[in-house]
N, C-alpha and C positions, 0 to 999 in steps of 0.2 A: 766831500774829501777835504775841502779847504776848512770846513768848520772843525774837523777832527784835528787838523794840524794846529789851528788856533787854540783849541782846548788843551792840547798837549803843551803848547808854549806857555799857556796860562798856568797850567799845573807845574810846570818847571820853574816859573817865576814865584809862584806861591810857595813851593817847597824850598827854594834857595832863600827867599826872604825870611822864612820861618827859621831856617838853619842859621841865617845871619843874626837873628834876634837871640836864638837859643845858646849859641856859642859864647863862652865867657872869656876866653884868652884873646887878647887884642890882636895878636898876630894871626890867629885862625880866623878872627872876624874879618880882617882885611882880605884874607884869601877867599873867603865865602862871599864877601862883597864883590870881589872880582868875578866870581862865578855868577853872582846875581846880575852884574852888569852885562855879561855875555848873554845870559838868559833874556834879559830885557831887550838886547840888541836883535836876538832872534825873534822875539815877539814883535818888535817894530818892523822887522824885515817881512814877517808873515802878513802883518797888517798893511803892508805896501807903503812904508815910510822909510825909505832907505837913507835919507839925509839925517833923520833923527837917529837911525840905527848906527850910522857911522859916528855921529857925535857921541852916542852912548858908548860905543866901543872905545873911543879915544879918552873920554873923561871918566865914565863910570867903570870901565873895566881895567884901565891902565893907570890913569894919573891919580885918581883918588886913592885906590889901594896903595900905590907907590908912596904917596905923601903920608898916609896913615902908618906904613911900615917904617918909614924914615923917622917920623915923629916918635913912635914907640921906641925905636932904637936910641934916639937922642935922650929920651926921658930915662931909659934904663941906664944908660951911661952916666948921666947926671946923678942918678941915685947911687950908683956904685962909687962915684967920686966923693959924695957927701958922706957915705959910710966909711971910707978910708980916712977922711979928715977927722972924724970924731974919735 
């Protein structure tokens, strides 16, 4: 039974990682990256590494996608300002 849960978690990680690579829009990539972080946290929990899972939830699922979204927003704003100046 435990092996089946590990296989499902690995498939979830593989699917979400593939989706993160396949998506081209930066905003969607950040959201898929958050899903990947949650999938990895589930995998670490299944593999009995709760401390790593909590770190993954904090950094990989929340902080990194948030920073990416804020960066994309800032770059888009800067591009709009330069377009108005010309």
